[in-house]
C-alpha positions as CSV (number, residue, x, y, z in Angstrom):
1,M,80.0,8.3,135.8
2,V,77.6,11.0,134.8
3,T,77.2,12.1,138.4
4,S,81.0,12.3,139.1
5,G,81.4,14.2,135.8
6,Y,78.7,16.6,136.8
7,F,80.3,17.0,140.2
8,L,83.7,17.8,138.7
9,N,82.2,20.2,136.2
10,S,80.2,21.8,139.0
11,C,83.4,22.2,141.2
12,N,85.3,23.7,138.2
13,Q,82.4,26.1,137.6
14,N,82.5,27.2,141.3
15,D,86.3,27.7,141.0
16,R,85.8,29.8,137.8
17,N,83.1,31.8,139.6
18,S,85.4,32.4,142.6
19,E,88.3,33.4,140.3
20,A,86.0,35.7,138.3
21,K,84.8,37.3,141.5
22,E,88.4,37.7,142.8
23,V,89.4,39.3,139.4
24,A,86.5,41.7,139.6
25,E,87.3,42.7,143.2
26,N,91.0,43.2,142.4
27,H,90.0,45.3,139.3
28,G,87.9,47.5,141.5
29,K,90.8,48.0,143.9
30,N,93.3,48.6,141.1
31,T,90.9,51.2,139.6
32,M,90.8,53.0,142.9
33,M,94.6,52.8,143.3
34,N,95.0,54.2,139.7
35,R,92.6,57.1,140.5
36,I,94.6,57.9,143.7
37,Q,97.9,57.7,141.7
38,I,96.5,59.9,139.0
39,E,95.4,62.5,141.6
40,N,98.8,62.4,143.2
41,D,100.7,62.5,139.9
42,S,102.7,65.7,139.9
43,R,104.2,65.2,136.5
44,I,103.9,68.0,134.0
45,S,102.7,67.2,130.5
46,L,104.9,68.2,127.6
47,N,101.7,68.3,125.4
48,L,103.2,66.0,122.8
49,N,101.3,64.9,119.8
50,P,100.9,61.1,119.5
51,M,103.9,60.7,117.2
52,Q,106.2,62.7,119.5
53,K,104.9,60.8,122.5
54,E,105.7,57.5,120.9
55,H,109.1,58.7,119.9
56,Q,109.8,59.9,123.5
57,L,108.6,56.6,124.9
58,M,111.0,54.7,122.5
59,N,113.8,56.9,123.8
60,M,113.0,56.2,127.4
61,R,112.8,52.4,126.7
62,S,116.2,52.7,125.0
63,H,117.6,54.4,128.1
64,L,116.2,51.6,130.3
65,E,117.8,49.0,128.0
66,A,121.2,50.8,128.2
67,V,121.0,50.9,132.1
68,Q,120.2,47.2,132.1
69,N,123.1,46.5,129.8
70,I,125.4,48.6,132.0
71,I,124.4,46.7,135.1
72,S,125.1,43.4,133.4
73,L,128.5,44.6,132.1
74,L,129.4,45.9,135.6
75,S,128.5,42.5,137.1
76,D,131.0,40.9,134.6
77,E,133.6,43.6,135.5
78,K,133.6,44.8,131.8
79,Y,134.2,48.4,132.9
80,D,135.5,49.5,129.5
81,V,132.4,48.4,127.6
82,A,130.1,49.8,130.4
83,S,131.9,53.2,130.0
84,K,131.3,53.2,126.2
85,V,127.6,52.2,126.6
86,A,127.1,54.9,129.3
87,Y,128.5,57.6,127.1
88,T,127.1,56.5,123.7
89,K,123.7,55.5,124.8
90,L,123.0,57.8,127.7
91,G,125.7,60.6,127.6
92,S,125.2,64.2,126.5
93,T,125.9,63.5,122.9
94,T,124.9,66.1,120.2
95,E,121.9,63.9,119.4
96,M,120.8,63.9,123.0
97,Q,121.3,67.6,123.4
98,L,119.1,68.2,120.3
99,M,116.5,65.8,121.5
100,C,116.3,67.5,125.0
101,S,116.0,71.0,123.5
102,S,113.3,70.0,120.9
103,F,110.4,70.0,123.4
104,D,110.2,73.8,123.9
105,N,110.2,73.3,127.7
106,K,113.2,74.7,129.5
107,A,112.6,72.8,132.7
108,F,112.4,69.5,130.8
109,E,115.5,70.4,128.8
110,K,117.4,71.0,132.0
111,L,116.2,67.8,133.6
112,G,117.1,65.8,130.5
113,M,120.5,67.4,130.1
114,D,121.3,66.9,133.8
115,F,120.5,63.2,133.3
116,H,122.7,62.9,130.2
117,K,125.6,64.8,131.9
118,S,125.4,62.4,134.9
119,A,125.8,59.6,132.4
120,D,129.0,61.3,131.1
121,K,130.3,61.3,134.7
122,M,129.3,57.7,135.2
123,S,131.3,56.8,132.0
124,E,134.3,58.5,133.6
125,V,133.9,56.6,136.8
126,F,133.9,53.3,134.9
127,K,137.1,54.4,133.0
128,N,138.8,55.2,136.3
129,K,137.9,51.7,137.6
130,I,139.7,50.3,134.6
131,K,142.8,52.3,135.3
132,R,142.9,51.3,139.0
133,N,142.6,47.6,138.1
134,H,145.6,47.7,135.7
């Protein structure tokens, strides 16, 4: 009994050592990949303070949730609701216009507003789909 218990424990230890080695090797690869990605990263920093950065990340996550919601609505052929979500959550509302212009970066403002205007167009496409189906 003791021998078989020792053997099992020994095998488990070898498995753990192998797993640890694999994790370490993958970490090294991931670190190298991250360095390469950072070197090739052509994004321009908006130089946001931590509070602004967190607020902007919350907005981007909200946009992602809206896109996911729209996809789900479209798959259920709920074009009217998808249209409303596209405009209210992603469209060029006054709130979004103010948000995009608050960064004191004209290139970012244009990029953001182009995105939000495209959501307005998307909302109209969904409305037209409703009209064609009726």
